[in-house]
Biotite code that builds the C-alpha atoms (Angstrom):
import biotite.structure as struc

atoms = struc.array([
    struc.Atom([26.539, 18.264, -10.675], chain_id="A", res_id=1, res_name="MET", atom_name="CA", element="C"),
    struc.Atom([26.455, 16.214, -7.470], chain_id="A", res_id=2, res_name="ASP", atom_name="CA", element="C"),
    struc.Atom([25.991, 12.451, -7.216], chain_id="A", res_id=3, res_name="THR", atom_name="CA", element="C"),
    struc.Atom([22.241, 12.591, -6.572], chain_id="A", res_id=4, res_name="LEU", atom_name="CA", element="C"),
    struc.Atom([21.626, 14.887, -9.544], chain_id="A", res_id=5, res_name="GLU", atom_name="CA", element="C"),
    struc.Atom([23.669, 12.662, -11.861], chain_id="A", res_id=6, res_name="ARG", atom_name="CA", element="C"),
    struc.Atom([21.810, 9.547, -10.679], chain_id="A", res_id=7, res_name="ILE", atom_name="CA", element="C"),
    struc.Atom([18.431, 11.275, -11.034], chain_id="A", res_id=8, res_name="LYS", atom_name="CA", element="C"),
    struc.Atom([19.351, 12.189, -14.615], chain_id="A", res_id=9, res_name="LYS", atom_name="CA", element="C"),
    struc.Atom([20.276, 8.564, -15.415], chain_id="A", res_id=10, res_name="ILE", atom_name="CA", element="C"),
    struc.Atom([17.076, 7.196, -13.871], chain_id="A", res_id=11, res_name="ILE", atom_name="CA", element="C"),
    struc.Atom([14.972, 9.831, -15.617], chain_id="A", res_id=12, res_name="SER", atom_name="CA", element="C"),
    struc.Atom([16.490, 8.943, -18.993], chain_id="A", res_id=13, res_name="GLU", atom_name="CA", element="C"),
    struc.Atom([16.049, 5.198, -18.452], chain_id="A", res_id=14, res_name="GLN", atom_name="CA", element="C"),
    struc.Atom([12.517, 5.266, -17.031], chain_id="A", res_id=15, res_name="LEU", atom_name="CA", element="C"),
    struc.Atom([11.085, 8.322, -18.763], chain_id="A", res_id=16, res_name="GLY", atom_name="CA", element="C"),
    struc.Atom([10.108, 10.039, -15.517], chain_id="A", res_id=17, res_name="CYS", atom_name="CA", element="C"),
    struc.Atom([10.788, 13.593, -14.412], chain_id="A", res_id=18, res_name="ARG", atom_name="CA", element="C"),
    struc.Atom([13.985, 14.235, -12.451], chain_id="A", res_id=19, res_name="GLU", atom_name="CA", element="C"),
    struc.Atom([12.111, 16.325, -9.887], chain_id="A", res_id=20, res_name="GLU", atom_name="CA", element="C"),
    struc.Atom([9.894, 13.306, -9.090], chain_id="A", res_id=21, res_name="ASP", atom_name="CA", element="C"),
    struc.Atom([12.879, 11.108, -8.174], chain_id="A", res_id=22, res_name="ILE", atom_name="CA", element="C"),
    struc.Atom([13.628, 11.044, -4.439], chain_id="A", res_id=23, res_name="LYS", atom_name="CA", element="C"),
    struc.Atom([16.342, 9.048, -2.610], chain_id="A", res_id=24, res_name="PRO", atom_name="CA", element="C"),
    struc.Atom([13.834, 6.989, -0.619], chain_id="A", res_id=25, res_name="GLU", atom_name="CA", element="C"),
    struc.Atom([11.865, 5.783, -3.652], chain_id="A", res_id=26, res_name="LEU", atom_name="CA", element="C"),
    struc.Atom([11.947, 2.130, -4.684], chain_id="A", res_id=27, res_name="SER", atom_name="CA", element="C"),
    struc.Atom([13.157, 1.673, -8.242], chain_id="A", res_id=28, res_name="LEU", atom_name="CA", element="C"),
    struc.Atom([10.586, -1.059, -8.904], chain_id="A", res_id=29, res_name="GLU", atom_name="CA", element="C"),
    struc.Atom([7.627, -0.259, -6.648], chain_id="A", res_id=30, res_name="ASP", atom_name="CA", element="C"),
    struc.Atom([7.637, 3.551, -6.861], chain_id="A", res_id=31, res_name="ASP", atom_name="CA", element="C"),
    struc.Atom([9.326, 4.255, -10.194], chain_id="A", res_id=32, res_name="LEU", atom_name="CA", element="C"),
    struc.Atom([8.091, 1.215, -12.140], chain_id="A", res_id=33, res_name="GLY", atom_name="CA", element="C"),
    struc.Atom([11.457, -0.224, -13.170], chain_id="A", res_id=34, res_name="ALA", atom_name="CA", element="C"),
    struc.Atom([11.514, -3.811, -14.428], chain_id="A", res_id=35, res_name="ASP", atom_name="CA", element="C"),
    struc.Atom([14.539, -6.132, -14.495], chain_id="A", res_id=36, res_name="GLN", atom_name="CA", element="C"),
    struc.Atom([15.731, -4.814, -17.858], chain_id="A", res_id=37, res_name="LEU", atom_name="CA", element="C"),
    struc.Atom([15.427, -1.226, -16.609], chain_id="A", res_id=38, res_name="ASP", atom_name="CA", element="C"),
    struc.Atom([17.518, -2.113, -13.552], chain_id="A", res_id=39, res_name="LEU", atom_name="CA", element="C"),
    struc.Atom([20.261, -3.592, -15.731], chain_id="A", res_id=40, res_name="VAL", atom_name="CA", element="C"),
    struc.Atom([20.245, -0.520, -17.970], chain_id="A", res_id=41, res_name="GLU", atom_name="CA", element="C"),
    struc.Atom([20.380, 1.809, -14.939], chain_id="A", res_id=42, res_name="ILE", atom_name="CA", element="C"),
    struc.Atom([23.251, -0.222, -13.510], chain_id="A", res_id=43, res_name="GLU", atom_name="CA", element="C"),
    struc.Atom([25.195, -0.046, -16.788], chain_id="A", res_id=44, res_name="MET", atom_name="CA", element="C"),
    struc.Atom([24.554, 3.695, -17.139], chain_id="A", res_id=45, res_name="ALA", atom_name="CA", element="C"),
    struc.Atom([25.713, 4.325, -13.559], chain_id="A", res_id=46, res_name="VAL", atom_name="CA", element="C"),
    struc.Atom([28.853, 2.237, -14.120], chain_id="A", res_id=47, res_name="GLU", atom_name="CA", element="C"),
    struc.Atom([29.645, 4.190, -17.281], chain_id="A", res_id=48, res_name="GLU", atom_name="CA", element="C"),
    struc.Atom([28.892, 7.607, -15.796], chain_id="A", res_id=49, res_name="ALA", atom_name="CA", element="C"),
    struc.Atom([30.935, 7.033, -12.641], chain_id="A", res_id=50, res_name="PHE", atom_name="CA", element="C"),
    struc.Atom([33.593, 4.788, -14.255], chain_id="A", res_id=51, res_name="GLU", atom_name="CA", element="C"),
    struc.Atom([33.486, 1.674, -12.074], chain_id="A", res_id=52, res_name="PHE", atom_name="CA", element="C"),
    struc.Atom([32.032, -1.833, -12.160], chain_id="A", res_id=53, res_name="GLY", atom_name="CA", element="C"),
    struc.Atom([29.466, -3.058, -9.654], chain_id="A", res_id=54, res_name="MET", atom_name="CA", element="C"),
    struc.Atom([29.850, -6.372, -7.908], chain_id="A", res_id=55, res_name="THR", atom_name="CA", element="C"),
    struc.Atom([27.014, -8.902, -8.068], chain_id="A", res_id=56, res_name="THR", atom_name="CA", element="C"),
    struc.Atom([26.244, -8.093, -4.425], chain_id="A", res_id=57, res_name="GLU", atom_name="CA", element="C"),
    struc.Atom([25.953, -4.379, -5.245], chain_id="A", res_id=58, res_name="GLU", atom_name="CA", element="C"),
    struc.Atom([23.729, -5.106, -8.250], chain_id="A", res_id=59, res_name="GLU", atom_name="CA", element="C"),
    struc.Atom([21.388, -7.159, -6.059], chain_id="A", res_id=60, res_name="GLU", atom_name="CA", element="C"),
    struc.Atom([21.295, -4.482, -3.332], chain_id="A", res_id=61, res_name="SER", atom_name="CA", element="C"),
    struc.Atom([20.169, -1.800, -5.789], chain_id="A", res_id=62, res_name="MET", atom_name="CA", element="C"),
    struc.Atom([16.544, -1.405, -4.612], chain_id="A", res_id=63, res_name="LYS", atom_name="CA", element="C"),
    struc.Atom([16.156, 2.342, -3.987], chain_id="A", res_id=64, res_name="THR", atom_name="CA", element="C"),
    struc.Atom([17.657, 5.529, -5.376], chain_id="A", res_id=65, res_name="VAL", atom_name="CA", element="C"),
    struc.Atom([19.564, 5.854, -2.078], chain_id="A", res_id=66, res_name="GLN", atom_name="CA", element="C"),
    struc.Atom([21.089, 2.395, -2.595], chain_id="A", res_id=67, res_name="ASP", atom_name="CA", element="C"),
    struc.Atom([22.599, 3.594, -5.879], chain_id="A", res_id=68, res_name="ILE", atom_name="CA", element="C"),
    struc.Atom([23.977, 6.706, -4.161], chain_id="A", res_id=69, res_name="ILE", atom_name="CA", element="C"),
    struc.Atom([25.632, 4.544, -1.473], chain_id="A", res_id=70, res_name="LYS", atom_name="CA", element="C"),
    struc.Atom([27.201, 2.252, -4.077], chain_id="A", res_id=71, res_name="ILE", atom_name="CA", element="C"),
    struc.Atom([28.581, 5.196, -6.076], chain_id="A", res_id=72, res_name="VAL", atom_name="CA", element="C"),
    struc.Atom([29.913, 6.939, -2.969], chain_id="A", res_id=73, res_name="GLU", atom_name="CA", element="C"),
    struc.Atom([31.634, 3.717, -1.821], chain_id="A", res_id=74, res_name="ALA", atom_name="CA", element="C"),
    struc.Atom([33.492, 3.573, -5.146], chain_id="A", res_id=75, res_name="HIS", atom_name="CA", element="C"),
    struc.Atom([34.370, 7.259, -5.223], chain_id="A", res_id=76, res_name="ASN", atom_name="CA", element="C"),
    struc.Atom([36.184, 7.479, -1.890], chain_id="A", res_id=77, res_name="LYS", atom_name="CA", element="C"),
])
């Protein structure tokens, strides 16, 4: 499973939306309806799934699905 598919699965589980509806360009809050608690839970699930810890700067930059992909890829080089 590639990075995008793993992230889509995490977001789908946290927000209760369908994986096929999650696109990289979508805003976690505006398009997918995530609130602050959802964002924290997504962050924690991503950290656990990909085995790294996000910096405060990375946490704050997590606005779209693509932002999460970039953060994960930066840690998995």
